[in-house]
C-alpha positions as CSV (number, residue, x, y, z in Angstrom):
1,X,0.0,-0.2,0.1
2,X,2.6,2.8,0.9
3,X,5.8,2.6,-1.2
4,X,9.4,3.4,0.3
5,X,9.5,7.0,0.2
6,X,6.0,7.6,1.9
7,X,6.9,5.0,4.6
8,X,10.3,6.8,5.4
9,X,7.8,10.0,5.7
10,X,5.6,8.2,8.4
11,X,8.8,7.0,10.5
12,X,10.0,11.0,10.6
13,X,6.6,12.4,11.4
14,X,6.2,9.7,14.0
15,X,9.1,10.7,15.6
16,X,8.3,14.4,15.6
17,X,4.6,13.9,16.7
18,X,5.7,12.4,20.3
19,X,5.2,16.1,21.9
20,X,2.6,18.4,21.2
21,X,3.5,21.6,18.7
22,X,2.2,24.7,18.3
23,X,1.3,23.7,14.9
24,X,-1.6,21.1,16.2
25,X,-4.1,23.7,17.4
26,X,-3.5,25.9,14.5
27,X,-4.4,23.0,12.2
28,X,-7.7,22.0,14.0
29,X,-8.6,25.5,13.6
30,X,-7.7,26.2,9.9
31,X,-9.7,23.0,9.1
32,X,-12.7,24.0,11.4
33,X,-13.2,27.7,9.6
34,X,-12.8,25.4,5.8
35,X,-15.7,23.1,6.8
36,X,-17.4,26.0,8.7
37,X,-17.5,28.0,6.0
38,X,-18.4,25.2,3.3
39,X,-21.7,24.3,5.4
40,X,-22.5,27.9,6.7
41,X,-23.3,28.8,3.1
42,X,-25.9,26.5,2.2
43,X,-27.6,25.9,5.7
44,X,-27.8,30.0,6.0
45,X,-29.9,30.1,2.5
46,X,-27.0,31.7,1.2
47,X,-27.0,29.6,-1.8
48,X,-28.4,26.1,-2.2
49,X,-30.1,24.2,-4.2
50,X,-32.4,21.3,-3.0
51,X,-32.8,18.1,-4.8
52,X,-35.2,16.6,-2.6
53,X,-38.2,19.2,-2.0
54,X,-36.7,21.8,-4.7
55,X,-36.6,24.4,-2.3
56,X,-34.0,26.4,-3.7
57,X,-32.2,29.3,-1.9
58,X,-30.2,32.3,-3.3
59,X,-29.6,35.2,-1.0
60,X,-31.7,33.9,2.1
61,X,-34.6,34.0,-0.7
62,X,-36.5,31.1,-1.9
63,X,-35.8,31.1,-5.9
64,X,-36.2,29.2,-9.1
65,X,-33.8,26.1,-9.5
66,X,-31.4,28.0,-12.3
67,X,-31.3,30.7,-10.0
68,X,-30.3,28.5,-7.0
69,X,-27.8,26.6,-9.5
70,X,-26.3,30.1,-10.5
71,X,-25.8,30.7,-7.0
72,X,-24.2,27.3,-6.0
73,X,-21.8,27.8,-9.5
74,X,-20.7,31.6,-7.9
75,X,-20.3,30.5,-4.8
76,X,-18.2,27.5,-5.9
77,X,-16.1,30.4,-8.0
78,X,-15.8,32.9,-5.1
79,X,-14.0,29.8,-2.8
80,X,-11.6,29.2,-5.7
81,X,-11.3,33.2,-5.8
82,X,-10.2,33.4,-2.2
83,X,-8.0,30.7,-2.7
84,X,-6.2,32.6,-5.9
85,X,-6.0,35.4,-3.3
86,X,-4.6,33.8,-0.7
87,X,-2.1,32.7,-3.2
88,X,-0.8,36.2,-3.2
89,X,-0.6,36.9,0.2
90,X,0.8,33.8,1.5
91,X,1.5,31.2,-1.3
92,X,-0.3,27.8,-0.9
93,X,-1.1,28.3,2.8
94,X,-4.6,26.7,2.3
95,X,-3.7,23.6,1.0
96,X,-1.6,22.9,4.1
97,X,-4.0,24.2,6.9
98,X,-7.4,24.6,5.4
99,X,-8.1,21.7,2.7
100,X,-10.3,18.8,3.6
101,X,-8.9,16.8,1.2
102,X,-5.5,17.2,2.7
103,X,-6.9,16.7,6.0
104,X,-8.3,13.4,4.9
105,X,-4.8,12.5,4.1
106,X,-3.3,12.9,7.3
107,X,-6.0,10.8,8.9
108,X,-5.4,8.1,6.6
109,X,-1.4,8.1,7.2
110,X,-2.1,8.1,10.9
111,X,-3.5,4.6,10.5
112,X,-0.1,3.4,8.8
113,X,2.0,4.6,11.4
114,X,4.8,2.1,12.2
115,X,4.5,0.3,15.1
116,X,1.1,2.0,16.3
117,X,-1.0,0.2,18.7
118,X,-4.2,-1.3,18.1
119,X,-6.1,0.7,20.0
120,X,-4.6,3.8,18.7
121,X,-4.8,2.6,15.0
122,X,-8.7,1.9,15.8
123,X,-8.8,5.8,17.2
124,X,-7.5,7.1,13.9
125,X,-9.7,4.9,11.9
126,X,-12.8,6.2,13.5
127,X,-11.4,9.7,13.1
128,X,-10.7,9.8,9.5
129,X,-14.0,8.1,8.9
130,X,-15.8,11.0,11.1
131,X,-14.1,13.7,9.6
132,X,-14.5,11.9,6.1
133,X,-18.2,12.4,7.1
134,X,-18.4,15.4,8.2
135,X,-17.0,16.6,4.9
136,X,-19.1,14.7,3.2
137,X,-22.3,16.2,4.7
138,X,-20.8,19.8,4.0
139,X,-20.6,19.2,0.5
140,X,-24.2,17.5,0.4
141,X,-25.6,20.5,1.8
142,X,-25.0,22.5,-1.2
143,X,-27.3,20.4,-3.4
144,X,-30.2,19.1,-0.6
145,X,-31.5,19.8,2.3
146,X,-30.0,17.4,4.9
147,X,-33.4,16.5,6.6
148,X,-33.6,14.3,3.6
149,X,-31.9,11.7,5.7
150,X,-34.1,11.3,8.1
151,X,-37.2,13.0,6.6
152,X,-37.4,11.8,3.2
153,X,-39.8,9.0,1.4
154,X,-38.3,5.3,1.3
155,X,-36.5,6.5,-2.3
156,X,-35.1,9.6,-1.0
157,X,-33.6,8.0,2.0
158,X,-32.1,5.1,-0.1
159,X,-30.5,8.3,-2.7
160,X,-29.3,10.2,0.2
161,X,-27.7,7.7,2.4
162,X,-26.5,5.8,-0.8
163,X,-24.8,9.1,-2.0
164,X,-23.8,9.8,1.8
165,X,-22.1,6.4,2.4
166,X,-20.5,6.4,-1.2
167,X,-19.0,9.6,-0.7
168,X,-17.5,8.8,2.9
169,X,-16.1,5.9,1.5
170,X,-14.3,7.6,-1.0
171,X,-13.1,10.0,1.0
172,X,-11.8,7.6,3.6
173,X,-9.8,5.4,1.0
174,X,-8.5,8.3,-0.6
175,X,-6.9,9.0,2.7
176,X,-5.6,5.5,2.7
177,X,-4.1,4.8,-0.5
178,X,-4.2,7.8,-3.0
179,X,-3.0,10.3,-0.4
180,X,-0.8,13.4,-1.5
181,X,-0.5,12.1,-5.1
182,X,-3.8,13.6,-5.8
183,X,-2.3,17.1,-4.2
184,X,0.9,16.3,-6.6
185,X,-0.8,15.2,-9.9
186,X,-4.9,15.6,-9.8
187,X,-5.7,19.0,-8.0
188,X,-7.3,21.6,-10.0
189,X,-6.2,24.2,-7.5
190,X,-3.0,22.7,-7.4
191,X,-2.4,23.0,-11.0
192,X,-3.5,26.6,-10.8
193,X,-0.6,26.8,-8.2
194,X,2.0,25.1,-10.3
195,X,2.2,27.9,-12.7
196,X,1.3,30.9,-10.7
197,X,4.0,32.4,-8.8
198,X,3.0,32.1,-4.8
199,X,4.1,35.4,-2.7
200,X,7.5,35.5,-2.7
201,X,7.6,36.8,0.8
202,X,5.8,33.9,2.5
203,X,6.6,30.6,2.9
204,X,9.0,28.0,3.8
205,X,12.5,29.3,3.9
206,X,16.2,28.3,4.7
207,X,18.4,30.2,6.8
208,X,21.9,28.6,7.5
209,X,23.4,31.9,9.0
210,X,25.1,30.1,12.2
211,X,25.8,26.5,10.4
212,X,23.0,24.5,12.5
213,X,21.8,22.7,9.7
214,X,23.0,19.3,10.2
215,X,22.6,18.1,6.6
216,X,20.4,15.0,8.3
217,X,17.5,15.5,5.2
218,X,14.6,14.9,7.9
219,X,12.9,17.8,5.7
220,X,13.2,15.8,2.5
221,X,12.0,13.1,4.0
222,X,8.7,14.5,5.7
223,X,7.6,16.7,2.7
224,X,4.1,15.0,1.7
225,X,4.9,16.1,-2.0
226,X,8.5,15.1,-2.5
227,X,10.2,18.7,-2.5
228,X,13.5,19.6,-1.2
229,X,12.6,22.4,1.6
230,X,16.0,24.0,1.7
231,X,15.8,24.8,-1.7
232,X,12.3,25.5,-3.1
233,X,13.5,27.8,-6.0
234,X,14.7,24.6,-7.8
235,X,12.6,24.0,-10.4
236,X,10.8,20.6,-10.4
237,X,10.6,18.0,-13.3
238,X,7.4,17.1,-14.8
239,X,4.9,15.3,-12.5
240,X,2.5,12.9,-13.7
241,X,-1.0,14.5,-13.6
242,X,-2.0,18.0,-14.2
243,X,1.2,19.7,-13.3
244,X,3.3,22.2,-14.8
245,X,7.2,21.1,-15.6
246,X,10.0,23.1,-14.2
247,X,7.9,25.2,-12.0
248,X,10.1,26.2,-8.9
249,X,9.8,23.7,-6.1
250,X,7.8,27.0,-4.1
251,X,5.1,26.6,-6.0
252,X,4.0,23.0,-5.3
253,X,4.8,23.2,-1.4
254,X,1.8,22.7,0.4
255,X,3.1,25.0,3.4
256,X,2.0,22.8,5.7
257,X,4.8,22.8,8.1
258,X,5.9,19.2,8.6
259,X,9.5,19.9,7.4
260,X,10.0,23.0,9.9
261,X,8.5,20.2,12.7
262,X,11.1,17.9,11.5
263,X,13.9,20.6,11.5
264,X,12.8,21.9,14.9
265,X,13.0,18.3,16.1
266,X,16.2,17.6,14.8
267,X,18.0,20.9,16.1
268,X,16.6,20.0,19.6
269,X,18.4,16.9,19.8
270,X,21.6,18.2,18.5
271,X,20.9,21.3,21.4
272,X,21.9,23.9,18.4
273,X,20.0,27.4,17.6
274,X,18.6,28.8,15.5
275,X,16.3,26.4,13.6
276,X,17.4,27.1,10.1
277,X,14.3,26.4,8.4
278,X,11.4,28.5,9.2
279,X,7.7,29.3,7.9
280,X,6.6,32.8,7.7
281,X,7.0,35.9,6.3
282,X,10.3,36.6,5.3
283,X,12.7,39.0,3.5
284,X,15.3,38.2,0.6
285,X,15.8,35.0,-1.2
286,X,14.1,31.8,0.1
287,X,17.5,30.2,0.6
288,X,20.5,31.8,2.3
289,X,23.7,29.3,2.2
290,X,26.8,29.7,4.2
291,X,28.8,31.2,1.7
292,X,26.1,33.9,1.6
293,X,26.8,34.7,5.3
294,X,30.4,34.5,5.4
295,X,32.6,37.8,5.3
296,X,34.1,39.1,1.9
297,X,37.2,38.0,2.3
298,X,36.2,34.3,3.0
299,X,33.4,33.9,0.0
300,X,34.2,31.8,-3.2
301,X,34.7,33.4,-6.6
C-alpha cells in the first residue's frame, strides 16, 4: 500500500509528533474554519439547491432552480477566488492548513504509522471516518436539504444515504491510498498553483546563518509532495497528471509545516540554535547559504 518514500515520511512523522506542537491547534482551527464556511453557505440560505423538495435558495430568498444553481456555481467560484487571493498573500497556505482533502490524507497516514498500537490504530480509523463524514455532509448540504436523511420518503432515503456512504467511503479510501498523489497530480487548484508564482515573501525558507543545519535530510524525507524544502526555488521536473514542468518547488509547496517540525526536532536533539528552516514572512531569497553570510574575504569567486 505504501511505497518506500511514504514509509520514510511516516517514520519521521512518528518521531516528531511525540510532543504536542504549536501547529496542532492551528491546523484544527484552519480545518474548522474551512468546514464551517463550507456548510454555513447552504445552511444559512445564502446559496443552495435542494434536489429533494425543490426549495432552492439564493441570498436567503427562495428562488427558481436556475437561480439557485447559479448561486451555487458562483459560490464555488468565489471559494476558488479566495484561494487565488490567498496565494498572493501567503502562497499555498490553504493547501497545508485548510484543505479538507489534505486533512483526509493526514488521517489516513496515521492509520499506517509504523508500530502504532491496535487501540490507537482503531482510534485513528474512527477519526478519519468521522472527518470524512463531516466533509461529505458539508458538500451534500449545497445540493440537498440534509433533513432528507431522516425525513425523506423511502426512495429519497435510499438515494441520500447511498450518496452519503459512497462519498464517505471514497473520501476515507482516498486518505488510505491516494493521499498526497492527488495534490501532486490531480488537484485543479494545485494545477493553478503549479504555474502561478505564489507570494515571494511568505512560505518555507532556509537560513543557514550559523551553520546549524546538520544535513540530516529529515525535512526532505517528511515532505508530503516530495520537495526539497531547503531549496524551493529549484525547478521541479514534470510530474504525472496535471502539473507544469520546471516550476519552482515553492509553487508546489503546500506550506503544511511538516518540514519545519522535523527540522525543529532534529535541531533540538542536537542542542543547536537557531532553527535554520522556518515558515512565515521573510525578506530576501528563499535560501541563504553559508557562503552568502561569510565575510567578503571568505566568500568564493
